[in-house]
C-alpha positions in Angstrom: -11.1 -10.9 -18.5 -8.3 -8.7 -17.2 -9.0 -5.3 -18.5 -12.5 -4.7 -17.4 -12.4 -1.1 -16.2 -15.1 0.0 -18.6 -17.7 -2.7 -17.6 -20.7 -1.8 -15.6 -20.7 -3.7 -12.3 -23.9 -2.1 -11.0 -26.3 -4.9 -11.8 -24.0 -7.5 -10.1 -23.1 -5.5 -7.0 -26.4 -3.7 -6.6 -28.9 -6.1 -7.9 -32.7 -5.7 -7.9 -33.3 -9.4 -8.9 -31.3 -12.4 -8.0 -31.1 -16.0 -9.1 -29.4 -18.7 -6.9 -28.3 -22.1 -8.2 -27.3 -25.0 -6.0 -28.2 -26.7 -2.7 -27.2 -25.8 0.8 -24.9 -22.8 0.0 -27.8 -21.3 -2.1 -30.1 -21.7 0.8 -27.7 -19.9 3.1 -27.4 -17.1 0.6 -31.2 -16.7 0.5 -31.4 -16.6 4.3 -28.6 -14.0 4.6 -30.5 -11.8 2.1 -33.6 -12.3 4.1 -31.8 -11.4 7.3 -30.7 -8.1 5.8 -34.1 -7.4 4.4 -33.5 -7.6 0.7 -36.9 -6.7 -0.9 -36.2 -7.8 -4.5 -37.2 -11.2 -5.9 -34.9 -14.1 -5.3 -35.3 -17.0 -7.8 -33.9 -20.4 -6.7 -33.0 -22.8 -9.5 -32.6 -26.6 -8.8 -33.4 -29.6 -11.0 -35.0 -31.7 -8.3 -36.1 -29.6 -5.3 -39.4 -28.0 -5.1 -38.6 -25.2 -2.6 -35.5 -23.6 -1.2 -35.6 -21.4 2.0 -39.3 -21.1 1.7 -39.4 -20.1 -2.0 -40.7 -22.0 -5.0 -37.9 -23.5 -7.1 -37.5 -23.2 -10.9 -36.3 -26.3 -12.7 -34.0 -24.4 -15.1 -32.9 -20.9 -16.1 -35.3 -21.1 -19.0 -38.2 -21.1 -16.6 -37.3 -17.8 -14.8 -39.9 -15.0 -15.0 -37.3 -12.5 -16.1 -33.6 -11.8 -16.6 -31.8 -11.7 -13.3 -29.4 -8.8 -12.4 -27.1 -11.1 -10.5 -26.6 -14.9 -10.0 -25.2 -16.9 -7.1 -23.8 -20.1 -8.6 -23.0 -22.8 -6.1 -22.6 -25.9 -8.2 -19.6 -28.1 -9.1 -16.9 -26.6 -11.3 -17.9 -28.2 -14.6 -21.5 -27.4 -14.2 -20.4 -23.9 -13.2 -18.9 -23.4 -16.7 -22.2 -24.5 -18.4 -24.3 -22.2 -16.1 -22.1 -19.2 -16.7 -22.5 -19.4 -20.5 -26.3 -19.8 -20.1 -26.5 -16.8 -17.9 -24.4 -14.7 -20.2 -26.5 -15.7 -23.2 -29.7 -14.6 -21.4 -28.2 -11.2 -20.5 -27.6 -11.6 -16.8 -25.8 -8.7 -15.2 -23.1 -10.9 -13.5 -22.5 -13.9 -11.3 -20.7 -15.0 -8.1 -19.0 -18.3 -8.6 -18.6 -20.3 -5.3 -16.9 -23.4 -6.7 -13.2 -24.1 -6.2 -10.9 -26.4 -8.2 -9.9 -23.9 -10.8 -6.6 -22.0 -11.3 -5.6 -22.4 -7.7 -5.7 -26.2 -8.2 -3.1 -26.5 -10.9 -2.9 -26.7 -14.8 -6.2 -28.6 -15.3 -8.1 -26.2 -13.2 -6.5 -23.3 -15.0 -7.7 -24.6 -18.3 -11.2 -24.9 -16.9 -11.0 -21.3 -15.5 -10.2 -20.0 -19.0 -13.5 -21.6 -20.2 -15.4 -19.5 -17.7 -14.7 -16.3 -19.6 -14.5 -17.5 -23.2 -16.9 -15.8 -25.6 -18.7 -13.3 -23.3 -18.1 -10.2 -21.2 -20.4 -10.9 -18.3 -18.7 -9.9 -15.0 -17.9 -12.9 -12.8 -16.8 -12.7 -9.1 -14.6 -15.7 -8.4 -14.4 -18.6 -8.8 -13.2 -20.0 -5.5 -14.8 -17.1 -3.5 -17.5 -16.3 -1.0 -19.1 -13.5 -3.0 -20.7 -10.1 -2.4 -22.7 -8.3 0.3 -24.5 -5.1 -0.3 -25.5 -3.8 3.2 -27.3 -0.9 1.7 -29.9 -2.9 -0.3 -29.6 -6.2 1.7 -28.6 -8.3 -1.4 -26.3 -11.0 -0.1 -24.7 -13.4 -2.6 -22.8 -15.2 0.1 -22.9 -18.9 1.2 -22.2 -18.6 4.9 -22.9 -16.5 8.0 -21.7 -12.9 8.0 -21.9 -10.1 10.5 -23.1 -7.2 8.3 -26.2 -5.2 9.1 -28.2 -2.7 7.0 -26.4 0.7 6.8 -26.9 3.9 4.9 -23.2 4.4 4.5 -19.9 2.9 5.6 -16.5 1.7 4.4 -16.4 -1.0 1.7 -14.2 -4.1 1.8 -12.5 -5.9 -1.1 -10.7 -9.1 -0.1 -8.8 -11.7 -2.0 -9.5 -14.1 1.0 -13.1 -15.1 1.6 -12.4 -16.1 5.2 -10.6 -12.8 6.0 -13.6 -11.0 4.6 -16.0 -13.1 6.7 -14.0 -12.5 9.8 -13.9 -8.8 9.3 -17.7 -8.6 9.0 -17.8 -10.1 12.5 -15.6 -7.3 14.0 -16.7 -6.0 17.4 -15.2 -2.5 16.8 -18.2 -0.8 15.4 -17.1 -0.9 11.8 -20.1 -1.7 9.6 -19.3 -2.3 5.9 -21.5 -0.9 3.2 -20.1 -3.5 0.7 -18.1 -6.7 1.0 -16.6 -8.3 -2.1 -14.7 -11.6 -1.8 -12.8 -11.9 -5.1 -11.3 -15.4 -5.2 -9.3 -16.1 -8.3 -10.2 -13.0 -10.2 -10.8 -14.8 -13.4 -13.0 -11.9 -14.6 -13.7 -9.1 -12.1 -10.6 -7.8 -10.4 -9.8 -5.8 -7.3 -8.9 -2.9 -9.6 -12.4 -3.0 -11.3 -14.2 -3.2 -8.0 -12.2 -0.3 -6.7 -13.2 1.8 -9.7 -16.8 1.0 -9.2 -16.7 1.8 -5.5 -15.0 5.1 -6.1 -18.3 6.4 -7.6 -20.6 5.1 -4.8 -21.8 8.0 -2.6 -22.5 5.6 0.3 -18.9 4.4 0.4 -16.9 6.5 2.9 -13.6 4.6 2.5 -12.4 1.4 0.8 -10.4 -1.3 2.5 -8.5 -3.9 0.4 -7.0 -7.1 1.6 -4.7 -8.0 -1.2 -2.5 -10.9 -2.1 -1.7 -9.7 -5.6 -2.5 -7.0 -8.1 -3.4 -8.1 -11.6 -3.4 -4.7 -13.4 -1.2 -2.2 -11.6 -2.0 0.6 -14.1 -5.7 -0.1 -13.7 -5.2 0.0 -9.9 -3.6 3.4 -10.3 -6.5 4.6 -12.5 -9.0 3.4 -9.9 -7.0 5.0 -7.0 -7.1 8.3 -8.9 -10.8 8.0 -9.3 -11.0 7.6 -5.5 -9.0 10.7 -5.1 -11.4 12.6 -7.3 -14.3 11.5 -5.1 -12.3 12.0 -1.9 -12.7 8.3 -1.0 -9.7 7.1 1.1 -8.2 3.7 0.2 -6.5 1.5 2.9 -4.7 -1.7 2.0 -3.5 -4.6 4.0 -1.1 -6.5 1.7 -0.3 -10.2 2.3 2.8 -11.8 1.0 5.3 -9.6 2.9 7.7 -12.5 3.5 8.9 -15.2 1.1 6.9 -17.9 2.9 3.8 -15.8 3.0 4.2 -15.0 -0.7 4.4 -18.8 -1.6 1.2 -19.4 0.5 -0.7 -16.6 -1.2 0.4 -17.8 -4.7 -1.0 -21.3 -4.0 -4.2 -19.9 -2.4 -5.7 -18.0 -5.3 -3.2 -18.5 -8.1 -1.8 -15.1 -7.3 1.2 -13.5 -8.9 3.0 -11.5 -6.2 5.7 -8.9 -6.7 8.0 -8.2 -3.7 6.5 -6.1 -0.9 8.8 -3.2 -1.7 7.4 -2.9 -5.2 3.8 -2.9 -4.0 4.7 -0.2 -1.4 6.0 2.1 -4.2 2.8 1.5 -6.1 0.6 2.3 -3.1 2.6 5.4 -2.2 2.4 6.8 -5.7 -1.4 6.6 -5.8 -2.1 7.7 -2.2 -3.1 4.3 -0.9 -2.7 4.0 2.8 -0.9 0.9 4.1 -1.9 -1.0 7.2 0.3 -3.6 8.9 -2.3 -5.6 10.9 -5.9 -6.5 10.7 -6.6 -4.6 13.9 -5.0 -1.4 12.5 -6.7 -2.0 9.1 -10.2 -2.1 10.7 -9.5 0.8 13.1 -8.2 3.0 10.3 -11.3 2.3 8.2 -13.5 3.1 11.2 -11.6 6.4 11.9 -12.0 7.4 8.3 -15.7 6.6 8.3 -16.4 8.4 11.5 -14.0 11.4 11.3 -12.7 11.4 7.7 -9.4 12.7 6.4 -7.4 15.1 8.6 -5.9 18.3 7.4 -2.6 17.5 9.2 -0.9 15.2 11.7 -0.7 17.5 14.7 -2.2 15.6 17.7 -3.0 16.3 21.3 -3.5 13.5 23.8 -5.4 13.7 27.1 -5.0 11.2 29.9 -5.2 11.2 33.7 -1.9 9.5 34.2 1.7 10.5 33.4 2.3 6.8 32.5 -0.3 6.8 29.8 1.0 10.2 28.5 4.6 8.8 28.4 3.4 5.7 26.5 1.6 7.9 23.9 4.8 10.0 23.5 7.0 6.8 23.1 4.7 5.2 20.5 4.4 8.4 18.5 8.0 7.9 17.4 6.8 4.9 15.4 4.1 6.8 13.5 3.9 9.8 11.3 2.3 12.1 13.9 3.5 14.9 16.0 2.7 16.1 19.5 3.8 19.7 19.4 4.3 21.6 22.7 1.7 24.1 23.7 2.7 27.7 22.8 3.4 29.8 25.9 0.1 31.6 25.9 -1.8 28.5 25.3 0.1 26.6 27.9 -0.7 29.3 30.5 -4.4 29.0 29.7 -4.3 25.2 30.0 -2.4 25.3 33.3 -5.0 27.8 34.7 -7.6 25.1 34.1 -5.6 22.5 35.9 -4.5 22.2 39.5 -1.5 24.1 40.9 0.6 20.9 40.7 0.0 20.3 36.9 2.1 21.3 33.9 0.8 21.8 30.4 2.7 19.2 28.3 1.6 17.4 25.1 0.7 14.6 25.6 -1.1 16.0 28.6 -1.5 14.4 32.0 -4.5 16.3 33.4 -4.0 14.5 36.7 -6.6 13.0 39.1 -7.1 16.3 40.9 -10.0 17.1 38.5 -11.0 13.4 38.0 -14.7 12.9 38.2 -15.5 16.7 38.1 -17.4 17.1 34.9 -17.3 20.9 34.8 -13.6 21.1 35.6 -12.8 18.4 33.0 -14.8 20.2 30.3 -13.2 23.6 31.0 -9.8 21.9 30.8 -10.6 19.9 27.7 -12.1 22.9 25.9 -9.1 25.0 26.7 -6.7 22.2 25.4 -8.7 21.6 22.2 -8.8 25.4 21.5 -5.2 25.1 20.2 -4.1 24.3 16.7 -4.5 20.5 16.6 -5.8 18.3 13.8 -7.2 15.7 16.2 -7.5 14.9 19.9 -7.1 11.6 21.7 -8.6 10.6 25.0 -6.9 7.6 26.7 -9.5 6.1 29.0 -9.3 2.5 30.1 -12.8 1.4 31.4 -13.3 -0.7 34.5 -14.9 -4.2 34.3 -18.6 -4.6 34.2 -18.9 -5.4 38.0 -17.0 -2.3 39.0 -18.5 1.1 39.7 -17.7 3.2 36.6 -19.4 6.4 37.7 -16.1 8.4 37.9 -15.2 7.5 34.4 -18.2 8.9 32.6 -17.3 12.6 33.4 -14.0 12.3 31.4 -15.7 10.7 28.4 -18.6 13.1 28.4 -16.4 16.2 28.9 -14.2 15.0 26.0 -17.3 14.5 23.8 -18.5 18.0 24.6 -15.2 19.6 24.0 -14.8 17.9 20.6 -18.3 19.2 19.6 -17.7 22.7 20.9 -14.3 23.2 19.2 -14.9 21.1 16.1 -11.8 19.1 16.7 -12.0 15.5 15.5 -11.8 13.2 18.5 -10.8 9.6 19.2 -11.4 7.7 22.4 -9.0 4.8 23.0 -8.0 2.2 25.6 -4.5 1.0 26.1 -5.8 -2.7 26.0 -8.7 -4.0 23.9 -10.5 -5.6 26.8 -10.6 -2.2 28.5 -13.1 -0.7 26.0 -16.5 -2.4 26.5 -19.0 -2.5 23.6 -21.4 -0.1 25.3 -18.7 2.6 25.7 -17.6 2.2 22.1 -21.3 2.5 21.1 -21.7 5.7 23.2 -18.5 7.2 21.7 -19.5 6.3 18.1 -23.0 7.6 18.5 -21.5 11.0 19.5 -19.1 11.2 16.5 -16.0 10.0 18.2 -13.7 7.5 16.6 -12.5 4.6 18.7 -9.4 2.5 19.0 -8.4 -0.5 21.1 -4.7 0.4 21.6 -2.4 3.4 21.5 -0.7 2.2 18.3 -4.0 1.6 16.5 -5.0 5.2 17.4 -1.8 6.7 16.3 -1.7 4.7 13.1 -5.3 5.6 12.2 -4.6 9.3 12.8 -1.5 9.1 10.7 -3.4 7.4 7.9 -6.2 10.1 8.0 -3.6 12.8 7.8 -2.0 11.0 4.8 -5.4 10.9 3.1 -5.8 14.6 3.8 -2.4 15.3 2.2 -3.3 13.1 -0.8 -6.6 14.8 -1.5 -4.8 18.2 -1.4 -2.1 17.2 -3.8 -1.9 17.2 -7.6 -2.7 13.7 -9.0 0.3 11.9 -10.5 0.4 10.6 -14.0 -0.3 6.9 -14.6 2.9 4.9 -14.7 3.8 2.4 -17.5 3.2 -1.3 -17.0 6.0 -3.7 -16.7 7.0 -6.4 -19.3 7.2 -10.1 -18.9 10.6 -11.8 -19.0 11.7 -15.4 -19.2 15.1 -17.1 -19.1 18.2 -16.7 -17.0 19.3 -13.2 -16.2 22.7 -12.1 -17.2 24.8 -9.4 -15.6 26.7 -7.3 -18.1 30.2 -6.2 -17.2 31.0 -2.7 -16.2 32.3 -1.4 -19.6 29.3 -2.8 -21.4 26.9 -1.3 -18.8 28.6 2.0 -19.0 28.4 2.0 -22.7 24.6 1.8 -22.4 24.6 4.7 -19.9 26.8 6.8 -22.2 24.5 6.2 -25.1 21.6 7.3 -22.9 23.2 10.6 -22.1 24.3 9.8 -18.6 27.8 11.2 -17.7 30.4 8.4 -17.5 34.1 9.0 -16.8 36.4 8.7 -19.8 38.0 5.3 -19.9 39.5 2.4 -21.9 39.5 -1.4 -21.5 42.9 -3.1 -21.7 42.8 -6.7 -22.9 45.4 -8.9 -21.1 47.7 -6.0 -20.3 51.3 -6.4 -19.1 53.2 -4.1 -16.9 55.9 -2.0 -18.5 58.3 0.7 -17.3 56.9 4.2 -17.7 53.4 2.9 -18.4 51.2 6.0 -19.2 47.5 6.5 -19.2 46.1 5.0 -22.4 44.7 7.3 -25.0 43.9 10.8 -23.8 43.2 9.9 -20.2 44.5 12.2 -17.6 45.8 11.5 -14.1 44.5 10.8 -11.5 43.0 7.5 -12.8 41.4 4.4 -11.4 42.1 0.9 -12.5 39.4 -1.9 -12.1 39.3 -5.6 -12.7 36.6 -6.3 -15.3 34.2 -9.0 -14.4 33.3 -9.4 -10.7 30.3 -7.6 -9.4 31.9 -6.6 -6.1 35.4 -5.6 -7.3 36.2 -3.6 -4.1 35.6 -6.6 -1.9 38.0 -8.7 -4.1 40.6 -5.9 -4.0 39.9 -5.5 -7.7 40.0 -1.7 -7.6 42.9 0.7 -7.3 42.1 4.4 -6.9 44.1 7.6 -6.7 46.7 6.5 -9.3 48.7 9.6 -10.1 51.9 8.4 -11.8 52.9 6.1 -14.7 54.7 3.7 -12.3 51.6 3.4 -10.1 49.5 2.7 -13.1 51.8 0.1 -14.4 51.9 -1.7 -11.1 48.1 -1.6 -10.7 47.4 -2.8 -14.2 50.0 -5.6 -13.9 48.4 -6.9 -10.7 44.8 -6.6 -11.8 45.4 -8.1 -15.2 47.5 -11.0 -14.0 46.2 -14.2 -15.7 44.9 -12.4 -18.7 42.1 -10.5 -17.1 40.9 -7.3 -18.7 41.4 -4.1 -16.9 39.3 -0.9 -17.1 41.3 2.3 -16.7 39.3 5.5 -16.2 39.8 9.1 -15.1 39.0 9.5 -11.5 36.2 11.8 -10.6 37.5 14.5 -8.1 35.7 17.1 -6.0 33.3 14.5 -4.7 30.4 15.8 -2.6 28.5 12.6 -2.1 28.1 9.0 -3.4 24.6 7.7 -4.1 23.1 4.4 -5.1 20.7 4.7 -8.1 18.8 1.7 -9.5 15.9 1.4 -11.9 14.4 -2.1 -12.5 11.4 -3.6 -14.1 9.4 -5.3 -11.3 7.1 -8.0 -12.4 3.5 -6.9 -12.7 4.2 -3.5 -11.2 6.4 -1.4 -13.5 9.7 0.6 -13.3 10.8 0.9 -9.6 13.5 3.4 -8.6 15.8 3.0 -5.6 17.9 5.9 -4.6 20.0 6.7 -1.5 23.3 6.6 0.2 25.8 4.6 -2.0 29.4 3.5 -2.2 31.0 0.6 -0.5 28.9 1.0 2.7 25.5 0.9 1.0 24.3 -2.2 2.9 25.6 -0.9 6.2 23.9 2.5 5.8 20.6 1.2 4.5 19.6 4.8 3.7 17.4 4.5 0.6 14.0 5.2 -0.7 11.9 3.6 -3.5 9.5 5.2 -5.9 7.5 4.1 -8.9 8.5 5.8 -12.2 7.9 8.2 -13.8 8.2 10.7 -11.0 8.7 14.4 -10.8 11.5 16.5 -9.4 9.2 17.9 -6.8 8.1 14.5 -5.5 11.7 13.3 -5.6 12.9 16.4 -3.7 10.3 15.8 -1.0 11.2 12.2 -0.6 15.0 12.8 -0.7 14.6 15.3 2.2 13.8 12.3 4.4 17.2 10.6 3.8 19.9 10.9 6.3 22.5 11.6 3.6 20.4 14.4 2.2 20.0 16.0 5.7 23.8 15.7 6.2 24.6 17.3 2.8 22.2 20.1 3.5 23.9 20.7 6.9 27.4 20.6 5.5 27.1 22.0 2.0 23.9 24.0 2.3 20.8 23.9 0.1 19.9 22.1 -2.0 21.9 19.3 -0.5 21.1 16.8 -3.3 20.1 18.6 -6.5 16.8 16.9 -7.2 16.5 18.5 -10.6 19.9 17.2 -11.8 19.2 13.8 -10.3 15.7 13.6 -11.9 17.3 14.1 -15.3 19.6 11.1 -14.7 16.6 9.1 -13.5 14.5 10.0 -16.5 17.2 9.0 -18.9 17.7 5.7 -17.0 14.0 5.0 -17.2 14.0 5.7 -20.9 16.9 3.4 -21.4 15.1 0.5 -19.8 12.0 1.4 -21.8 13.9 1.5 -25.1 15.9 -1.7 -24.5 13.5 -4.7 -24.3 16.1 -7.0 -22.8 17.1 -4.8 -19.9 15.7 -5.7 -16.5 17.7 -3.5 -14.2 20.5 -1.0 -14.3 22.3 -0.1 -11.0 24.7 2.8 -10.6 26.8 2.6 -7.4 28.2 5.0 -6.9 26.6 7.9 -8.7 29.0 10.6 -7.7 27.9 14.1 -7.1 30.3 16.9 -7.6 29.6 20.7 -7.3 28.5 20.9 -11.0 27.9 17.3 -12.3 26.8 13.8 -11.6 28.9 10.8 -12.7 28.1 7.2 -13.1 31.4 5.9 -11.6 30.4 2.2 -11.4 27.4 0.5 -13.0 26.0 -3.0 -13.7 23.1 -3.8 -16.0 21.0 -7.0 -16.0 19.4 -8.4 -19.0 17.5 -11.5 -20.0 15.4 -12.8 -22.9 12.0 -11.1 -23.4 9.0 -13.4 -23.2 7.6 -13.6 -26.7 4.1 -14.1 -25.2 
């Protein structure tokens, strides 16, 4: 089942009664539930054994004393199919399927996987998965060791890799998960469906997703919007960022992966926070659990060394955080709390003159945190176990007190992971401080929390439209054909005419009603300018005759168009159908130097002129135009009209995959599609 957003996963993910089927993996699942203190009945089923993990065994499902809420099925793949249908018939709430050898194993396995879901709607996690952990109730449908402990609340984890999920439960960073769901092949229950369920769970403080693919992008957006409604931040670590990684993930769980850029647009649209490493992923979830979303990204950093302060300032350039200078009056108060040799900068080096003096440190830290900051960082690398650490405690304790007194969210961090011992992390966490094991992890977590704060304060976007499936070889239409599509869609295109096998002649005039200056282009090659297939600035009949004669030599067709004048800027504008995601927009600096400038942004359509204007402001070309031509720089409203029409064109033409305009020329009062190429291929009848 793919569209299961309306199904109730409560019995499966929060069961009161559990049945386990199989041998050793079933025993391990029982023991893990016992370790977490699950107090509901667990019913082992096995045809020959009399007891499993100290419990009496039932010979078959027919012998059970009741209908189970959830089942852990650890038998071979063919028996798994039989068991699933028996469970569905008896009204079980759902099952975890441990067996492999399904869609990830090839065509035969894919056919077997289809049999799992035929004729019923019972939720299935897997196959080819580890299963589920509910650390609130202690219900563990999981065939291996795991590091979760009982918690009242915490971040939840959804993972398309069982081993990644297992490893993350073992983290030594103080992040304790409330739920862990290892999805496997997603034959039935999907990441989107789990995200929707977790959005409504009060014990879930954030959701982390390790994803290799997304089956239902629209469903994912709907679930992300549900998380926004409950103020539940979502963090994703997406695998498949390179071609080789994408091939590996596809063979791992039969995943269908779109390019990383397309996923980035989907995540950005729905306020999902991206992580680029496992360490950053876990640190961000821990920060969001301990501190929660931040109202902004203005940070202050405290360290007893100018070197550490400089490192923080340097690394801040790589993250969406700011370290604003202290205003003069605030700087004066901070300097009064320091030694005569100290200067109030942000990041702040509070120097070793007050090192070890708890009262002096607390006066300084309270003065610093009394400013307008959204969060405060304390860089403090702890000495080894055999060293005397008595001089380190005053800084950590003073920071804790200042954070509590001022209400400023605080994060304690070390510059190296080995310099933050477990006992120090536990002390910090027990007093409401977030922790990080490097400067970059700390800055990334703070930036993510600020992004979550912005997202919760914004107006939810509308759901985007799903993409179509295509098959067959793609064909690039020539420029005249591509422009004809644009003209029909209401997008301004220069007046022009195509000359078939033209020959030069004396006194050659612009064909039809075209006016000088004109441009002549060779029809056919994608990169005409590279092949010297474009002649611009033609202002006389003789120049036109010469250009048409050269470009049309050998019987080639030539496009002659009026040249757009009064050019303010040249943009690249592309809309394409991205497999499994939807319509993806790329816009930015265009013209012949588009690859060199690499100044573009991507968005998922549809979008609004307000969102477009906000994102355009980050482009170098937009800032340049605003400086040279004044506001609005790039008219987002006019550009949004072209984008809407381009999106509608692709929606109305089933064979179109992509339309690229380069350049889209901006003049003081119009936009023109000066060059365009459309790509089309056969639509998949399935």
